[in-house]
N, C-alpha and C positions, 0 to 999 in steps of 0.2 A: 507464586508468580510475583515477580518484581515489576510492579506497574511503573515505578519511577524510571527504571531502566528501559522498559518498553517505550515509554513516551520520549525519553531522551534519544533512543536509537531511531525512532520514527522521525524525529526532527532532523537527525543527521542524514537519514536515507532520503528524506524529502529534499534536502539541500543538494545531495548528490545528483538528483535527476532534474534540478533546476526549478524548484517550486516557485511559482509566480513568474517564470520566464516565458515569454511568448516565442512561438515557433513560426516560421514562414510556411504558409499553406498555399500551394499553387492552385489557382482556379482557372477555368477556361478564359476568363477575361483579365487575368493578371495574377496577383497574389494578395494575400492578406495575413495579418498576424492572428495567431490562434493560440490560446492557452490549453495545455494538456488538461484533460478531464481528470479530476482527482478520484481516487477510489477510497471511500470512507471506511474506516475501521472503528466500530463502536464497541467499547469495553463495558461490560456489565459486571455486577457482583458475581454472577454464576456462569458467564459465558461471553461470547463475542458474536458480532455480525460483521461480515466482510462484504463491502459493497451493498447491494440490495438482496443479498442471499439470505438463507435461513439462519435462525439462531443456532449457535453451536456451543454446547456446554464445554466447560474447561476439561471435563473428564474424557472427552472424545480424543482418540489418538491423533486425528488430523488437526484438531485445534491445538493440542499440545505441541505438535511439530511446527505449526505456523508460528506460535508464540516463541518457541525456542529459536527458530530462525531469526526472528526479530531481536530477541535478547542477545543472540550471537552477533548481531550487527549486519544481518543479511536480509534481503527481500525474501518474503516467504516463497519457498521453492514451488508451492502449488500455483503461484501466479506467473512463473517463468514462461510457460507455453503461451500465455495470452499477452504478457508484457515483458518481452525479452530485454528491453532497455530500462526496466524499472517502471514504477508507477507511483 
């Protein structure tokens, strides 16, 4: 696993979705600025945790696919149903 590539690609992906940029959220009384809620990815020596999910060892096929997507420069395909515009 190329951790340097993963970290570099995560930075690039974050900039694509506008990390730190506020969005307009319409409310019943007008509107307000809101920042998108981040989805943390924690890398460990022997696995990962995505969001507040369970620990996933690197040997698990879904973990390997998630990291391969990131190393290829894409958002993990497993997140697309919940975050179609990126996260």
